[in-house]
Phi, psi and omega in degrees: 000136178251133175261130179249142178271130177270136180286135177278139180260001180277171179266166181269006182273152176270138180286111183248025184293330181262002180298321179296320178296317180294317179297319178296316179296320177296319178299313178299317180301312182290327177293323181285320186271345182278134173263131182261123179289130178246136177284129181274332178074194180260130180271114177221138178265121180274149178293154180294148179285130177242114181286139180056040178286137179291150179295144182259130177273121181242129177288140180300332180298330185270005181249125178257109187269127175239118178247134177238123183270183184289344175265013178065029176264143182260138173237107184249118182051047176064021175231139178290135180211180176235172185295327181297330181271349188296318183302310182296321180295319180294314181297319179296319180296315185289309185288316180043063185297329182265005181055044180290151174288142181095352176246170185295153179295313175204163185300331181290338181260353183288133178232131177260118181255124179245124178231129182243174174253157179298337179273355179295135179286153180297323181298318180291319178301314180294322179297319178295314179297321177296321179294322178296313180295322179296320178299315178297317180297320179293320177296317179295319179296317179293327176298323180274347181076030179234171179283162179297321179299317178295318180299315180295323178295317179293315185288335179266354179286154176295138184303327182287346179273349180268147174287165180299321180295316179297316180297320179294321179295318178299316180295321178298318179294322179290329176286321181293322180230075180290135181278102181245104183242128177251123179249114182277157177298131180298146177261162178244077179262315181278200181289000000 
């Protein structure tokens, strides 16, 4: 018996007619199921824009200058310092209990000026900003005679959950120590 091979009349190609449909369905599946991380950024409330606002005269005495260079070194009031010392310096400048020369006249006029270099790392910038906010929170808490943790709990609570007395005290602390931060345009001195 002889076995004969029958010639196939089909082609050697793979039928890819439904590949586009499968790829489209996979794309839709991954778009629907993937969670996209969104950067939340820093939450800061900017003052309202006032058109044709007259220039404000600010005494140099009321400005606390913080400069951060491209090597992440701090120059605070023309003296080299580190982040660990920043909180105490800010609180002393703002409160000025002994009314010393070189410190702010009063807390309502105190302005914290932060100027960075384009080479400053984001981590150092955020650390400096956190120290400024921590100093204000500590001053406000001491003004109210409560702990910083209690102050943060009250200030982050929904307004309708606070009593009228608590809300008035929080507002009083914010008026006594208004958070006035000036962020200057970064310079390109370093790399």
